[in-house]
N, C-alpha and C positions, 0 to 999 in steps of 0.2 A: 125584771131580766133585758138587757138592750140587745137587741137584732140590729143586724149591720147585713146588707146586701151590696159585695162586690164581683167586681168578675176578672175574668181571664188568669195568666197565671200571675201576673201583676197579684191581681187579686187574693190569690193563695198564697202568695209568698207573703204581704201584710196582714193577713187572714189571725187570728186571735179568737181566748175564749175556744170553746167547744165550734170547731169548724165543720160546716157541712158542705163536702165539695160534687157539685150536682152538673150529672152531666147526662140528660134525658134519652138522646137521643145521640148515642145509644149504650155508653160503654156503661154504666151502672145500672144501668134495666138488663143489659146482658147479667153483670155480676150474681144479680140476685134469680136469673132465672139458670144461670148454671150452678149455681148451691143450693138449689130448687133441682137441678137434675142429679144430684147428687156429690157434686164435687167438695171435697172434706176443709179446701181453704183455696185462696186466691193470693197468689205474689203477684202483685202489679209493679212495671217496669216502664224506665220512659225509653227503653232503648230499643231497637228492634237486637242489634247483635247481644246485649246484655239478657236478654230473653232466651235467645238461642245456648247460651251458657247457663242457662240457669233449669234448660231445659236436657242438659247432656247430665245435671246434678240431681235432680229428681227422676226418678225414670219408670216412672206411673204419675206423668204430667201429658197435658195435653197443651197447644198453644194457642192462644184465643188472640186476633186483632185486628186492625185494618192501619194502613196509610193511604190517604185520599178517600176513602168511605171504604175501601178493597181490600179483601185476604190477602193479606203477605206472603209473599212466595213461602212457602215448606211451612205452613201455619196449618195447623189441624182444623181451625176453623176463622171466619170472620168475623168481626164484630158485633153479628145478627142474632137476634133470640126466635128469631125462626129457625135457623141452624138449628140452637143451644138448646131450643124444646122437643125437638128431636132425637135426641142425643142420650146416653146414657154414659153420665158422667159420676160413676158414684167410686168411691175411692181414691178421686181423681185430686191432683193438686193442679191447677189452674195456671198459667202465666200468660198476663193480658197486657196489652198495651196499646195504649191507644191516642191519637193528635190530640187531645184536650183532655180527657178525665182522671187519665192515668198520669198525667203531665201536674193535674192542682194536687192531685196527692202527694209525689214526692215533694210538691216545693212550699207544700202546707207546712214549714219548719217550725213554726213558732206557734202553733195550736197546744190547747192543750188533750184534747180530746178530738179524733178526725172519724168523722161518718161519711161512709157513700148516699149522695140523695138522687131521686128518682123517682117518678109518679108512682111508679109500681108499689112504694113500700114506704107513703110521706107519713101515712097516718102512725107507720111504728116509728121514726125517724122524733117524729112530735111527742109521742108518749117516754120515749129514751130518752129524748132533753128534757122534760117537764119532772123526769123523775130526779134527773140527778139537780136541777133546778139553779142553775150557771146565774154568775153576775152578767156572760157577754156571749151571743152568739154569734159570727159569722158563715154566712152565707154566699156562699162560691158558688156562682153561674159560670159553668166556662166556656159557653159560646162556642159555635159555630167552626169547626178547628184551630179553638181557642182563640180567635184575632176580632171574631164576627159576635156584635150580640147574637143569643137568639133565642125567643121567644118561649119556647118550652123552658127551657132554665130559668128566665126571668120567674115565670110564672108559677114554675114548682118553689122557686126562690120566695116569693109573695104568697104562696098557700100557708109554706111553714111559716113562714115570719108571724101571718095575720091567726095559726091555730096556736101559734106558743104564747098569744096574747090575747087569747081567748074569744078572740071577734069570728064574727059571722062571714066564709067566705066559699062561694059557691062556684066553682072552678068548671063545673062539667063543659056546659057550653063554649068558654073561652078553650078547654081544652079540645074539644071536636072541633071547634074553628082553628087548629092548627095544619089541621088539614091541607086547608086554604092559603096555606102562609111558609113558617117555616118547616112544616110537614110535606110541605106535595113534591119534596123529591122523592119521597116512596112511592109514588104515583106515577113519575116518570118512566115510561117502558123501556128506557136504553139506558136504567139503573135497577133492573129488574132479578139483577142477576148477582147481585151486593147488598140492595138495597131493598126486599120486594116488600109493598103494602103491609103483610101482614105485621112487620117489624114495627109499621107504624101503630098498628089497633096495640099488638104487645107490649109496645113501652107507654102508652099512654093507659093502662086497663089502672085506674085509680085505685090503690088500697091491695093490689093484689096479693101480698106477704104481710106478714105479721113476723119479720124479724128486720134488722137494722145491721148492716158491715160495718163494723170497727175496725179502724188500720191500728196497726202498732210498725214501728223505723223498725226496720234490721240491720242487724250487722252490716250488711254489705249496701248499705243504699238504699236499698226494694222494699216495698211494703209489704206486708202482711194483714190479709183482708179477713176476716173472724166473724162468722155467724153470731149473734146475740139476739135468743127468740124471747118474747116478752108475750 
């Protein structure tokens, strides 16, 4: 099994084999928390206007997402696990759009299988990929706003890659240190209304969930995310 780590939207476009689109802070942590809160599926889309169109089509739905890290006007929730964990999404369809993560899903058009990636279900991702034993795995670190390398996404990619190779990898200290580097924005008091400190801790809870979110491309070009228990 060969693994490769790429970055950003261009990385998603060039990814092949089983592709894991990684967005730790916060899109694909949020997606896992939304499913855990009872959402029956997630529709990922790249455009805000498309999210509103889908909201009209799916009556039992909620809008989750951000631009510039902040909740989009007219949305039900921002891209914050702190908001989601306090909510009951039982039976809901979640319509999700973000600056980085959902853009990666939309653009991974050469993938055989697409999964979302984050610390909260990294172990489940490894188990799922090993069960298939593919020839090629691409790990795409989407980065901060899909333009700047993000330590958390690259660390998550390194963790998954190492475990796929059965290599010893102890990430806990490096995950904790993200509080002083790429995750320090969650501890800036100016951001507390949309990126609270609890988001950092919820996004860095290693292996909290034992499921993967598998992407399927829809007829309209958007992505359905479905939970697969392991």
